[in-house]
N, C-alpha and C positions, 0 to 999 in steps of 0.2 A: 504494500500500500504506500502511496506517495502523494505529496502535495507539492507540485513542481514550482509554484511561485506564490508570492503573497501580494496582498493589496493594501494600499494606504488606508488609514482610517476614514470612515465616511465623514463627509463634511469638510475635509481638509482641502487646502488650495490645490494640492496635487491631484486629489480626486476630481475636483471641478475641471481641471485642465484635461485630465484623461477622458472625462466624459465628453468634453467638447471636441476632442480629437478622435473619438472612438471609431468613426467611419472614414477617417482621412484617406486611407488607402483606396477604398471603394470610390469616394468622391473624385479622387485624382484620375481614376480611370474613366469617369463619366464625362468630364469636361476638360477643355483646354485651359480653363481659368482656375485660379486658386479658389478653394472653398472659402466662403464668407460666413463668419459667425456674427450675427446681428447683436448678440449680447456683448461682444467685444469691439465691434466695428460699427459705429452708428452713422458713418458717412454715407453719402448718396452715390450709387453706382449706376452708370448708364450703359445699357446694352441694346443692340438693334432688335433683339427678340429674346424670349425666354419661354421655357416650359415650366409651369408652376403646378404643383400638386401631384397626386398619385392617382393611378387608375387601377381599380381592383379587377383582377382576372379570375382568381379562384384561390383556394387555400394552398399556399406554397406552389403556385402554378403560373404558367404563362400560356396565353392563348396565341399560338404561333400565327394564326391567320389575322390577328389584330395588331401585329407588331411589324413595323417596317424592317425588312430583312428576315422576318419569320423566325426570330430567335426562340429557342426552346429552353426547358429547364436544364437540359444537358449543356447548352451554351452558357446558361447562367452559372452553372456549377464550374465550368471552365473559366468563366470570368472571375469568380471568387478565387479559384486556384491561382490565377495570374496575379490578382490584386494582392494576395497575401504571400506570394512566392512559395506556394506549397509544392513540395517535392514529390509526394507520393500520389500516384494516380490510382493504383489498385491495391487491395489489401494483400495480395500475394507478394508485393514488393517490400512489405514491412519485414525488416530483419531484426528480430528480437527473440531471445530465448523463450519468452513466454508471451502469449497474446495479450496486448494491452487492452484493458477494459476501462472506459471512463464512466464513472457513476455520477449522474447529475443529482447533487444533494440539495434538497430544498430545505429552507429554514423557517418558512412561515406556514403555508398551507400545503396539503398533500405531502406531508413529511413521511419518511420511512421511520417508524417508531423503533424498529429493530435493525437499524442501519449497520451497526457494528457486527451483528450476527450475519447479515447479508454479505458484508465484506469478507468475513471469515469463510463463508461458503465459497465465495468466488476465488479466494486464495486456495482453498482446498481443491478446487477444480482446475487449478493450474493457470489462472489468470493473474496478471499483475494489475492491481487496481489503482486507478487514479481517481481520487475523490475531489470533485470540484463544486464548491458552493457558488451561488449566483454572483457574489461580488468578484469572484475570480474571472468571470466572463467579461468584466469591464475592460480588460486589456485584450482587445480582439487580436492584436498582432501576435501576442504570445499564445493566447488561447487557441487560435486557428492552427498553429503549428502542433500544439498538443493533440487536438482532435484529429488532425490529419495523420497522426502517427498511431492512432488506435484502430483496433480491429472490431471492437464491440462498444456500443453505447447503451447504457441502461438508465432509464429515468421515468418518473411518473409523468402522466399527461401534463403538459405545460410548455411555455415558450422556450424553455431550454432545449427541447428536442428539435427546434429549428436548426440547431447547430449540426444536425445530421448532414446538412449541405456541405459541411467541411470534411466529412468522412470520405475515405477513399472508396472507390467502387468495389463492390463485393464485401464490404464491411457489413456488420449486422447491427441493427438497432432493435432493442427490446423496449417496448413501451409498456409500462405498468398502467393498466386501465383502472381508475378508481370506480367505485360504485356509482351508477347513474350517468356515466360518461362514455358509454360504448360508441354512440354515433359520433360524438365530437372527436374521440380519439382516432377513429378510423378516417374521418373526413379531413382532419387538420394535419395529421402526421403519418398515419398508416398508409393510406393510398399515395400521398406524395412521395413517401420514401421509396416506394417501388419504382417510381418514375425517374428517380435520380440515381438508380443503380445500387441502392442500399437494400440488402436483404432484411426483411421485416418479420419480427416476431412480436407477439403481444402476450402479456400476462394479465388476464382479467381477474381481478381479485374477487373472492367470494365475500358474501355479506359479512361473515364473521371476521374478516380481515380489516374491515372499515371501523374507524372509531365511532361512526354513526350507529353501528349495531349496539354497542354498549349504551349509547345515549338514548336510543328510541325503542330498541327491542325488535325482534324478528317480524312481528305482525304489523308494525307501523307502516303506512304507505311509503314513507321515505325509504324503507328497506324493501318492502314487498312489492311496491308498484312505483318505481322511479318515474315512469311515464306520466303518472297522474300529477307528479310534482312539476314536471316540465310543462305540462299544460297550463299551469298557473302563471307562466311567463318566465322570461329569461332571468330577471332579477331574483325571483324566488329560487329558481333552480341553482343559480350561481351561488347564492348565499349558502345553500346546503351542500352541494356536491363539489364546487370548486373551492369555496372559501371556508367550508365548515368541516372538512374531514381530513384525517390522517390515516395511515395504513400500517398495520403490522403484518408483514409478508410471511406466508406459509413457506418455510424453507424447503420442505419436501417438494412442493409444487414448483418453486423457483428453480430448484436443482434440475428438474426435467427440462425447463426452458433453456437453462444455461448449457446443459449438455447438448441440446439441439443446436444452440448457437455455435458451439465448438465444431460440431459436425458440418454445419454450413460453411464454416471457414475453409474446410477442405475442398469445397466446391463453389468457389466464388462465381458470380455472374459474369457474363461476357461484356457487360456495359463498360463503355469507355468514357 
């Protein structure tokens, strides 16, 4: 188990600077002009034209027919690889005595309550585990290199899994699906992962593995009928399933998924 880098304290001047420069490498690739941070530069800039705002295509997706040049997610992944000078294209290129597994460790919601035991299991199965809490993702230059060196990513449903875009082709992503989030997990990260050449596995928790089970009991609609909660609206469902639960993972079931991940690494996809 390792923690390859540290982050400055939240609220420090260094942290503010890092946040403002977080996407510097990407922005440099998008424009011939230097990036402008309005918080630091209040002067007036004149250009003959500009594209302002974002256009939504789908979850971690590009609509190739709606983009000049017909760029795909494969092209976008290559763009990120170039932006961050990533060296590894496919998981088979990784030269390491043990497969590296990056564990996205959450600190607020959807936490792994038995994370230490999970890491112990991963170690026993022959993985070298890199634990990364959210604040370590703030330095994308370093974080991108770390992710690109890993064969497996494991994490609960959440924005941290978008970093699967930095995994080499043929790597494996294991998404831990919390109670009540089956559709969101598949739509936001499961289906997109396959389109970028990442082999996808999911661990759907059972009701007893959710902290909601102890709070509400087996027969409460939150446990027995999540769909009825979703029908009450996004804000209600979010408060319960996204913001209101943590998970204690069944190590026997997790072992089965991790063994499957190791087997998949022996047969990486042909995606480039």
